[in-house]
N, C-alpha and C positions, 0 to 999 in steps of 0.2 A: 193696517197701513200696508200698502203694496209698494214694492219698488219697481220702477220701470226698467225693463230689460232692453238694452239696445242691441238689436241684431248686429251680427258681425259685419255685414255689408254696409250698414249705416255708419258704423265706426270708421270703416275704411274710406267711405265717401267724405265724411267730415274731415278726416286727416288729409285726404287729397285736396279738399277745398281750401284748407288752411295753408298747405304747403306753398301754393303760388303767392298767397298774401304775405307769408313770411319771406319768401324770396324777394318780392318787391320791396318789402321793408328793409331788407339787407341792402338792396340796390340803392334805396333812398338814403339810408344812413351813410353808406360808404361814399356816395356821390356828394352828400352834404359835407362830409368830413374832408373831401378833396378841396372844396371851396374854402372851408375854415382853415385848413392847413396852409393853403396859398395865402390867405389873409394874414395869418400869424407870421408866416415866414417873411412876407413883405413888410409887416409892421415892425417886428423886432429883430429880424435877421437871424433865423435859426441855423444858418450855415449850410443849407441845402441849395436852394436856388438863389438865396440872398444872404451874403455874408453880413455879419453884425454891423460893420462900418457903413454898409449901404442901406441899412434898415430905414424905414420911413421915420421912425422916432429919432433917428440920428441924422436926419436931414437928407436922406436918400430919396429917390423918386421911384415909386412902384411901377411907373410906366416907361421911364426913360430908357432903360436898358433894352427891353423887349422891342419897343416901337422904334427907337433910333437905329436898331440893328436890322430893320426891314430893308432888304436890298433888292427884292424882286417883287413882281406882281403889279397889277394895274393901279394899286393905291399906295405904292411905296412912299412917294413924296408926301401924301396926305398924312400917313401914319407918322412919318418922321417929323412933320410939322407939329403935331399935337403931343409928341413924346415929351414927357416931363412937365407939361402945363399943369397948373394947380387944379383946374377943373377936371382934367382927365385923371389925375391922381386920386382926387376925392371920389369921383364917380366909380372908378375901378375898385377902390378899397371899400366903399359903401356897398357896391354890388357883390364883391366877394363875401363880405361879412353878412349882409342881408340874406343872400341866397344860401350861404353855408348854414347859418343859424336856422332859418325857416325850414330848409329841406331836412336837416338833421332832426329837428323837432317834429316835422310832419305837419307844419302849419303854413297857410298861405301858399300852397303848392302851385296854384295857377299863376299868380303874379311872379313867383320865383322861377317858374318854368319860362315865362316870357322874358324876364330880366336875364336869367342865366343863359338862355338860348341866344339872346341878343349879344351878350358878352362873348359867348363861344363863337358865334358867327363872325363877329368883328375880329376876334383873334385868329380865326381860320382865314379870313380875308387877308389879314396882315402876313400870313405865312403861305398864301396861295401861290405856289410856284408852278405855272404852266411850263416854265423852263426849269430844267434840273440844275442849273448853275446860277450863281450870283453874278453880279456885274464884275466882280474880281476874278471870276472863273472858277471859284470854289463850289463844290456841290452844296446844294441846299440841305437843310436838316430833315426835310420831308422825305418819307419813304413811300407815300402815296399822295398824289396831288389832289385827290378828291375827298377821300374818307380818311380822317385822322382823329386823334383823341378829342379834339374840339367838337367834332360832329357826334362822336359817341357820347360825350357828356351831355350835349344838347338833347340827343335822343333819350338818354336816361332821364333827364329832367322832365321832358314831355311825357314819357311813359309813367313816371311816378305820379305826375299830376293827373293824368287821365284815368288812372286806376285807383285813385284815392289811397295811395300807399301810406299816407300819414295816419290812417285809421288803425294800422297794425304797428305795435311798438312805437307809437307816436301820439301826439296830442291832437290829431286830426279831428276826431269826433268832438272833443271838448271845444276845439277852435270853431267848428261848424255850428255849435250850439250857442255861441256868443251872439247877443242881440245885434251887434253891428254887422257881423258876418251874415246873419239871417236876412238883414235888410240889404246888404251889399254882397251878392253872391260871387262877385268877381274876386272877393277876398279869400274864398275857399282855396 
């Protein structure tokens, strides 16, 4: 019985080939956890962005604070109108939970990328200040009117979906082998 000897350069190549996959897995998991954290904070009021008394389970609205505070941009009145509506609250929370769980686990990355990118672009539009000042004359919270964290999260979601980042340290391969996913490729 002979043992196969792997030349040193092959080992280095394999290590280099897996390093990007591991980096993308870390990006996927951390991005998913950002969405899950936001969901949990809005749901139970962890005291960071949402105090316990304004938690959704205590009668608070996950969309009211953010959307009713929109004072600049081309869609300010539209966002203020939907702030706190039952359907906006439910869509937002389902989106945060769904994207967070799927991306963290590495499943359904295509649909998660679409849903999460849509959420991020809508939130980006809500904060889109071409003007540096609010109607009250106060500076906006934006430090860059074009690229902010919403755009970065959207790009991260798109990247992990396009690179099958769920296959490393995730359930992506097992998910892709499910019969329903085999028939409906958009679920990958």
